N, C-alpha and C positions, 0 to 999 in steps of 0.2 A: 520394588518399593511405589509408594504412592501418589502418585501428580494430580494433582489440581490445579486444571487451567482456566481461568478465569476471565474470559477472553469474549464477543459476536459469533454468533454463527447466522447463517442467511435462516429468513430472509430478514430484512432485503440485502442484499448482497453488498460486498465493500471488501477493502485488501483487507482489514483485518478478519472480516467474518471468513474471508474466502480464504486465507492463508490458515486458518481454526480447521475450518472442512478438510484442506486436504492434512493438516498435520494428524487429525484424527484417523485420516482412512490407511495412512502410516502405521498407526501403533505403535510410534515409536520403536519399527523392528523389535518387539518384546523385549525393549531396555526396561519402562516402563509402566503401570499398569495407570492408564488417563481417563479422569474425568471431567467434563467441561461444566461449568455453572455460565452459562449461556443470558450476557450480560447486553444482546443487543436489545433498543427500545421499541421494534417491530417497524419502527416508521424511520420513514425519511430526516426528521426534524433531530434524528439522532447526528445528525449531519453537519446541525448549526448550532454554533456557541452559544448559551444562554440556558440559564433556569426558566420552566415551567413547571405550572403543578402537577402535569402528567410524568417530568421526570423527576421531579422529587418524590413523587409515590415510587417509580420504579425503583427508584436508590435505595429506598427502607426497604424495599421488597429485597432487591439485592443482597444488603447486609444479611439479614434475616435467615436467606437463603444461604447464606455463605457460614454463618454461623452455625448452621442445623449439618452444613457438611463438615466441619470444624468437628462437631460431636459426634455424629456418624460414619464419615469415609475417614476419618482421621490423615489426613493425608500428609505424609513424610514431604513434600516442596511443594508449595503454592506461587504459582506463574502468574500475573497477574498483568496482562496488554492494556498498559493506558495511555490516554491521548497527549498525558503530563500536561492540559489544561484543569484549571481551579474552575468553580467549584466540585467538578467530577475528583481531583483529587482527597479531597475531603472524608467523600465516600471509600474509598482506597485508604485510605488513610485508618479508620476504623476496621478495616480488614485487615492489614497488615497488624494491628495489634492484639486482635482475634487470631491472628495465626500463630501470631509469636507467643499468643500465653499455650496455645494448644500445643506447642513444641512443634512447628512446623515452619521448614526453611522460606525463606519470604525471597522471591526475587519480581522485582520488577520493569519490565520490558515498554521501554518508551516506542511506542511507534509512528510518531509523527516526528514532523521537522523542527529538532530540539531546538533550531535558532528562532524560529519561526514562534515557537511557543513564547521562548523569550522573549521576542519583539516586543508579542501578544499581551502580555504579563505585565501589568502594571509595576514598578519599581520596589513599592511597597510590601507587594507580594510573593514579591519571588524566593524571598527569604523561607518564605510557607511551604513552599515547593522545594528548596534545598533540604530544608528538615526532614521533611515526607521521604525526600530517595533515602535520606543520609540513614535513614530506618531502616531499610530493607537490606537484607542480605548479598545482593547483589543486583547492580542497576545493569539493563542492555539497554546496548541503540544501536541505530541503524548505519550510521555514515560518520566519519573523522570528524564534519563540524562538529556533531551531538557530544561527542566525548571534549572538545576543548570546551563548549560552551560547560557541560555537566563542570567537567575541573574547575569553573570558576565559579560552581556552588558548594564547592567539597566534594564532589560527590566523581567517585575513580569508575567508573563505570568500563563494561565491554563489549566489543563492538562483533554484535553478529549482523549477520545477511538475511533474507530474505529465502525462498527456494520455489525450483519451479521442476516438476516433473520431465523426464527427456521423454521424446516423443520421436517419432519419422521427421525425415527432413522434407520438407515440400520443394518440387522442382517449378521453377517459375520461368525455366529461360523458353523463351519462342512463345512467352502467351501473347495473346493476341485482346486486342478492346480497352477501353478506358481504363487508366491508370487508377487503381483505387488505393485509396487514403484510408486510416482504421483508425479511430479515437476508441477506447476501452474505457469506460468510469463513470462516476457521475458527472453527469450533463448538467452543469452548476458553472457560473462566472470564474471563481476560483481555480478551477481546471482549465481555464485559458479558452473554453470554447466559443467564444463570441469573439477574440482575436483569430481563430480558427477559421472559424463562418468568414469570416472577413477576406481571410489570406485564402482561400478557396473559392472564392468567390471572385479574385483575379488572376486565376489558373484557368485557360480556358480548358475547357474536355476533359476533366478528373474528376473522379465521383469520391465523394463521401460519407461514409459509414461513422455513424454517434450509436456506439452501441452500451447504451446502460440507462439506469432510472433518470425522468428529469428532474433538476433541482431547482428552480428557479421561483421568485418570488409569484410571479404571473407568467401564467403561457404568452400571452401577449408579447413578452420581451424576449424569448427565445423564436417566436415567429416572425418578429418585425426585425430581428437579427436577419433572418435566413430571407426575406424578403427584400431586402437589402441591397443582400450580397448577390438577389436572383439563382438561388443554386435551388431553390423547390425540386425541380427535375432531374437535377443529380444528386439528392441526399434521400439517403436510408437511415432512419430511425426506429429500427426492428424493437427498441425498449428493454428492458431488462429481461435475460435467460439464464437458464439453467448452467453453471458450471461447462456441464458436460459440452455445452452446445460450443461456447465461445469456441471454443478451437479452432473450426469451421469458418467462423467470421476472420482467423489469423490467415489462415490455407488459405481463403479468397482474397486477400489482401497482398499488395505491393509496397506498402510503405504505412509505417506507425507511426503516431504523431502525438504527444503527450506536453503540450505545453502550459504546463499547472504554473500557478503561482508559489504555492508550496507543495513539497512532497515530503515522505519519510523515505522508506524504498518501496518504491510503488512497485505490487505486482504484475500488472499489465505489460509495464516494459521488460520485465526477466520472460513472462510469456513471451511477449513479441520476438527477442532473441532467441528463444530455442524454436520458436517460428523461422526462423530466417531471415526475420525481414529489417531491414536499416529503420532506422526509429530519427524521427529530427523530437528533441528534447529540451527545457530549459533547464538551465544551472544550478537548482533548486535541490535541496534534499543529500540523496545516496545517487542522483542521477551521474552527475559527472563521473561519478569513483566504479557505477557500475559499466557504462560507454569508456570508449576509446573516441574523441572527437573526430572524425576525419578517417576512421577506419572501421568503423560500428555502427555512426551517424555521425551525426551533426547538432552541435548544440549552437542555442542562441538564447537571448536574453528576454526575461519576464516580461512581458506585455509590448513584447518590440514585435507587432502584427508585420510589420515591411520585413524585417528580417525572417520571421516564420516563413513570410510569402515565398520569400527569395531560396530559403534551401529547402522547404520543398520544392520549389521549381529546378532547384538544382537535378533533383533527383528524378520526379516526372522525365526530365529531357536527356534521361542517362538511364538507359535500362539495365548497363553493363557492371556503371558503378552499383547502380541499385545491388545486385547480382553478388559482387563484389564483396560490398560491407554487410548485407544480411546474413551470407557465410559467414565472414567476422564474427556480426553481434552469436551468430548459434554456437561457435567455436569457444564463443567466452562462457557463452552461461553454459555449457557444457563441463567447460575445466573449473569453473566458480560458484555455480548457484544450483548445479544438482540437485533434486532432491535427499538423497541418501547422504553427502558429503554432509549437508548443512545441519540437517538432525541428527546426523551422529555429534557434531559439532555442539550442538542444542542441550544435547543429550548430554554429554561431558560436562560440561556446568554443572549439572543437578548432582551429577558423581560427585565433582572438584566440593562442591557444597555439603553433600553427607559424608562425603571421606569414604566412598565405594568403589570399585569399579565393579560398571555390566554390561562394557562392550563385550 
C-alpha cells in the first residue's frame, strides 16, 4: 500500500523533522511504500508562530505539490504531521479535502502539546480547529492530556508515542572530571534555556552543553544571559550537528535536561533515556508520562529556575543516583519506545483504516 507522509525533513533539524528522517530509514519494515512531501520551510522561522509572505508562498507551493502527488502517486493513506496551529491548519484543511476527493484515507497527527495549542488559540477560532480535525479519518496525539483536550473538540483521537532506535549501553561508572549537563533542541526561550543558563551559573564546577540551533530575537539576548551567569568558560555551544553525531554528545554527558515551557513528545528526551541518562524535565506534554519522577529523572515546574537548579544539584552531588536513574530510564525506553515496536503500532493504524493486514 502507498503511504504519503506530509512532514518536514532536515535541514534545519527539529523534533518532527528528525522523526521523519528516522522513519524513512525504517522503510516501515516493508509494510508500506513510503514517500514524503517535505514541508520544512528551510529556516528556523518555521518554529515561530505567525504569518509571513514567505510562509504564505510556501503554503501555496505545498498545496500544489500535494495535489500533484494525489494525481501521480495516488496514495492509499495520507499521514499529515501538524502543529495544530492556525493558520497552518487551513492549508492542511485543503489537503484533507484534496486527499479525500482522491480516495485516500486521511490521518492527522498532532505533534505539539495539544493543551498549549488550545490555550494559545482564541476561543472563537477553536471550533475551526475542531471542524478540520473531525474531517480526518483518524487523529493521533502524543499524550493523555491531548486526548482529553481533543475530546472537548468532539474529536476521538488515539495516542501514539515517538520512537528511538536501540543502541549500546554507555558505561559511566567511575567517570572523572566535571559533571556534564546536556541540553539538545532549539536554543530558544520557550525551551527554558534562559532558566537553565541561570541555574547552571549557581552550580559550581559543572559543564553545560547546549546542542542545537540558536533561535533568539538577537544574539545579545543569550550572550547577556551567559555573561550574567558567569559560565562562558564552562559552556559549549556546538551548533546544529548531523543526527548521526548527536549520539556522541549523549555518550559524553552525565545528566540530560529539558526545561521546556511546552512540548509534545520530545525525541531528545527519549534519546537521552535510551542513552542511559537521568533527566531533569518539566511537567508539560508527554514528558510526565515518559518519565517516572524519582525513578528515571526529576520533574520541575515550568520556569522555576530555583527548582531546576536544586534538581540538577541533587544529581550532580550523587553519582550513584545518576547511574541508578539512568539505568531505569534506559530500561523504560527499551520497553516502551524502542523503534520497531512503535513503528508497528503506527502501521497498524494504517491497516485498520484500510481494512487490511500487512504485519
